[in-house]
C-alpha positions as CSV (number, residue, x, y, z in Angstrom):
1,M,141.3,-27.4,-31.7
2,R,138.9,-29.8,-30.2
3,T,136.8,-32.0,-32.5
4,G,133.0,-32.0,-32.4
5,E,132.9,-35.3,-30.6
6,E,135.2,-34.0,-27.9
7,I,133.1,-30.9,-27.4
8,R,130.0,-33.0,-27.3
9,A,131.5,-35.3,-24.7
10,A,132.6,-32.3,-22.6
11,I,129.1,-30.9,-22.7
12,M,127.6,-34.2,-21.6
13,R,129.8,-34.2,-18.5
14,L,128.3,-30.8,-17.4
15,T,125.5,-30.6,-14.9
16,L,122.2,-29.0,-15.9
17,A,123.2,-25.8,-14.1
18,E,126.5,-25.6,-15.9
19,R,124.8,-26.2,-19.3
20,A,122.4,-23.4,-18.5
21,R,125.4,-21.0,-17.8
22,L,127.0,-22.1,-21.0
23,A,123.8,-21.4,-22.9
24,D,123.5,-18.0,-21.4
25,W,127.1,-17.2,-22.4
26,L,126.5,-18.4,-26.0
27,A,123.3,-16.3,-26.1
28,G,125.3,-13.3,-25.0
29,K,127.9,-13.8,-27.7
30,M,125.2,-14.1,-30.3
31,R,123.7,-10.8,-29.1
32,E,127.2,-9.2,-29.5
33,G,127.2,-10.3,-33.1
34,E,129.9,-13.0,-32.7
35,E,129.7,-16.3,-34.6
36,P,128.8,-19.0,-32.0
37,P,130.8,-22.2,-31.9
38,S,129.5,-25.0,-34.2
39,V,128.1,-27.2,-31.4
40,G,124.7,-29.0,-31.0
41,E,122.3,-27.1,-28.8
42,A,122.9,-27.9,-25.1
43,R,120.6,-25.2,-23.7
44,A,117.9,-26.6,-21.4
45,A,114.7,-26.1,-23.2
46,Y,112.5,-26.5,-20.1
47,A,110.2,-23.6,-19.6
48,L,110.5,-21.6,-16.4
49,S,108.2,-22.8,-13.7
50,E,106.7,-21.2,-10.6
51,L,107.1,-24.5,-8.7
52,H,110.3,-25.2,-6.9
53,M,110.8,-27.8,-4.2
54,T,113.2,-30.4,-2.7
55,L,113.1,-34.0,-4.0
56,E,111.4,-35.2,-0.9
57,E,108.7,-32.4,-1.3
58,Y,108.3,-33.5,-4.9
59,W,107.5,-37.1,-4.0
60,A,104.7,-36.0,-1.6
61,F,103.4,-33.4,-4.1
62,E,103.3,-35.8,-7.0
63,A,101.6,-38.5,-4.9
64,A,98.8,-36.1,-4.2
65,S,98.6,-34.5,-7.6
66,S,96.1,-35.5,-10.3
67,Q,98.5,-34.3,-13.0
68,R,102.0,-35.7,-13.8
69,H,105.0,-33.5,-13.2
70,E,108.7,-33.9,-14.1
71,F,111.5,-32.8,-11.7
72,L,114.9,-31.3,-12.6
73,N,117.1,-30.1,-9.7
74,G,114.2,-28.6,-7.7
75,A,112.2,-27.2,-10.7
76,V,108.8,-28.9,-11.4
77,Y,107.2,-29.0,-14.8
78,A,103.6,-30.1,-15.5
79,M,103.1,-32.5,-18.4
80,S,100.4,-32.0,-21.0
81,G,98.0,-34.7,-22.1
82,A,98.7,-37.2,-24.9
83,S,97.1,-37.3,-28.3
84,V,95.3,-40.3,-29.8
85,A,98.3,-41.0,-32.1
86,H,100.8,-40.6,-29.1
87,N,98.7,-43.2,-27.1
88,Q,98.5,-45.6,-30.0
89,I,102.2,-45.6,-30.8
90,T,103.2,-45.9,-27.1
91,F,100.8,-48.8,-26.6
92,R,101.9,-50.7,-29.8
93,L,105.6,-50.4,-29.0
94,A,105.0,-51.6,-25.4
95,Q,102.8,-54.5,-26.7
96,A,105.4,-55.5,-29.3
97,L,108.3,-55.5,-26.8
98,S,106.2,-57.3,-24.1
99,K,105.4,-60.1,-26.6
100,R,109.1,-60.6,-27.5
101,L,110.4,-60.3,-23.9
102,R,107.7,-62.5,-22.3
103,G,109.1,-65.0,-19.8
104,G,112.4,-63.3,-19.4
105,P,113.9,-61.0,-16.7
106,R,113.3,-57.8,-18.7
107,Q,110.1,-56.0,-18.2
108,V,108.3,-53.3,-20.1
109,F,106.9,-50.2,-18.4
110,L,104.6,-47.4,-19.7
111,S,104.5,-43.7,-19.1
112,D,102.7,-43.7,-15.8
113,L,105.9,-44.9,-14.1
114,K,108.7,-42.5,-13.3
115,L,112.4,-42.7,-14.2
116,R,114.8,-41.5,-11.5
117,L,118.2,-40.3,-12.7
118,E,121.0,-39.4,-10.3
119,L,123.7,-38.0,-12.6
120,G,126.4,-36.4,-10.5
121,E,124.9,-33.4,-8.8
122,D,121.8,-33.6,-11.0
123,Q,118.5,-35.1,-9.6
124,I,116.0,-35.8,-12.3
125,I,112.6,-37.4,-12.5
126,Y,111.1,-38.1,-16.0
127,Y,108.0,-39.9,-17.2
128,P,109.3,-41.7,-20.4
129,D,106.7,-43.2,-22.7
130,V,108.2,-46.7,-22.6
131,M,111.1,-48.2,-20.6
132,V,112.6,-51.7,-20.4
133,A,114.4,-52.7,-17.2
134,C,115.6,-55.9,-15.5
135,H,116.9,-55.2,-12.0
136,P,113.9,-55.0,-9.6
137,E,116.2,-54.6,-6.6
138,H,116.9,-51.1,-7.9
139,W,113.3,-50.0,-8.4
140,G,111.1,-48.0,-6.0
141,R,107.4,-48.3,-5.4
142,D,106.6,-45.9,-8.4
143,F,109.9,-45.4,-10.2
144,I,112.6,-47.2,-12.2
145,A,116.2,-46.3,-11.7
146,D,118.2,-48.3,-14.2
147,P,116.4,-49.0,-17.5
148,M,118.3,-50.5,-20.5
149,L,116.1,-48.8,-23.1
150,V,114.0,-45.7,-23.1
151,A,111.6,-44.6,-25.8
152,E,109.8,-41.2,-26.3
153,V,107.0,-40.3,-28.7
154,L,107.5,-36.8,-29.9
155,S,104.8,-34.2,-29.0
156,P,104.8,-30.5,-30.2
157,S,105.3,-29.3,-26.7
158,T,108.2,-31.6,-25.8
159,R,110.0,-32.3,-29.1
160,H,113.0,-30.1,-28.3
161,I,113.3,-31.6,-24.8
162,D,113.0,-35.1,-26.1
163,Q,115.5,-34.6,-28.9
164,R,118.1,-32.5,-27.0
165,E,117.9,-32.3,-23.2
166,K,116.5,-35.7,-22.5
167,S,118.8,-37.2,-25.1
168,L,121.8,-35.8,-23.4
169,N,120.6,-36.9,-19.9
170,Y,119.8,-40.4,-21.1
171,Q,123.3,-40.7,-22.5
172,R,124.8,-39.8,-19.2
173,S,123.0,-42.7,-17.4
174,P,125.3,-45.7,-17.3
175,S,122.4,-48.2,-17.5
176,I,120.7,-46.9,-20.6
177,K,122.0,-48.6,-23.8
178,E,119.5,-47.3,-26.3
179,Y,117.2,-44.3,-26.7
180,V,114.4,-44.4,-29.3
181,I,112.4,-41.4,-30.5
182,L,109.2,-42.0,-32.5
183,S,107.4,-39.5,-34.6
184,Q,103.6,-38.8,-34.4
185,G,103.5,-37.4,-37.9
186,E,105.0,-40.2,-40.0
187,C,106.2,-43.8,-39.8
188,C,109.7,-42.8,-38.7
189,A,112.1,-43.3,-35.7
190,L,115.5,-42.1,-34.6
191,V,117.6,-44.7,-32.7
192,H,120.5,-43.7,-30.5
193,C,122.7,-46.5,-29.4
194,R,125.6,-46.4,-26.9
195,E,127.5,-49.0,-29.0
196,Q,127.3,-46.6,-31.9
197,H,128.5,-43.6,-29.8
198,W,125.0,-42.3,-29.7
199,R,124.9,-41.3,-33.4
200,A,121.3,-41.1,-34.5
201,Q,120.1,-43.7,-37.0
202,R,117.0,-42.7,-38.9
203,L,114.4,-45.3,-39.9
204,E,111.6,-44.6,-42.3
205,G,108.7,-46.6,-43.7
206,A,106.7,-49.6,-42.5
207,E,109.3,-52.1,-43.8
208,A,112.1,-50.6,-41.8
209,M,113.4,-52.8,-39.0
210,L,114.0,-51.4,-35.5
211,E,117.0,-53.4,-34.2
212,L,117.3,-53.1,-30.4
213,H,120.6,-54.6,-29.7
214,S,120.4,-54.1,-25.9
215,L,117.4,-56.4,-25.9
216,G,118.2,-58.7,-28.8
217,V,114.8,-57.7,-30.3
218,S,113.8,-56.8,-33.9
219,L,110.5,-55.3,-34.9
220,S,109.2,-53.4,-37.9
221,L,108.0,-49.9,-37.8
222,G,104.8,-51.2,-39.5
223,E,104.0,-53.2,-36.3
224,I,104.4,-50.0,-34.2
225,Y,102.5,-47.7,-36.5
226,D,99.7,-50.1,-37.5
227,G,96.4,-48.2,-37.6
228,V,97.9,-44.9,-36.3
229,R,96.2,-41.8,-37.6
230,F,99.0,-39.2,-38.1
231,A,98.1,-35.8,-36.8
232,E,101.4,-34.0,-35.8
233,P,104.2,-32.6,-37.9
234,P,106.6,-35.2,-39.2
235,L,109.9,-35.9,-37.4
236,S,111.8,-34.2,-40.2
237,A,110.1,-30.9,-39.3
238,A,111.6,-31.0,-35.8
239,E,115.2,-31.6,-36.9
């Protein structure tokens, strides 16, 4: 009998297409009334899209579009606009990191810049809220390919993608050492660290310290959430 960690590792090695087939099989077993295996959700939560194109077509399409889109193996997904709280949290985190990393090789990037992931057969383009990277020779004109840290601020329309599908894909990237998820509804963060085998650490309250070992940086949640007006459901409601 495989352990939960072994099953999780096996799922992470699957391509997006293979995970989708696994999800369909599990859904079929549930419809048959069988008890599904006790495994974290691996189903791709991305909604079906009418847009489908090659990666080369996506670059041209995105350059001419007034709206941002993410790309997953040919499927293209429009991104919704950000709330005031989302914008405040993203800006404060980027500002705090920039202050601590100033003068060094590591640079902070905001959500207008793409992240390109090549994970086996999977070709993926995301727009993370915050990234930190330090190898400009691997960057394109409008994308980063090898960040050390990625942070996402949860939104109602993307919370399942951020907590499950993106989390799995970020863990598959050899360059990413830490993944941080920030709530819009409370002063709270989930920290996933490669050194800790990606087990989520939950931080709550303004006094809690966000220790980013990949950067050698510490900052309080109070600094990130200073002045933020909470409007969305708390992080606990999404778990």
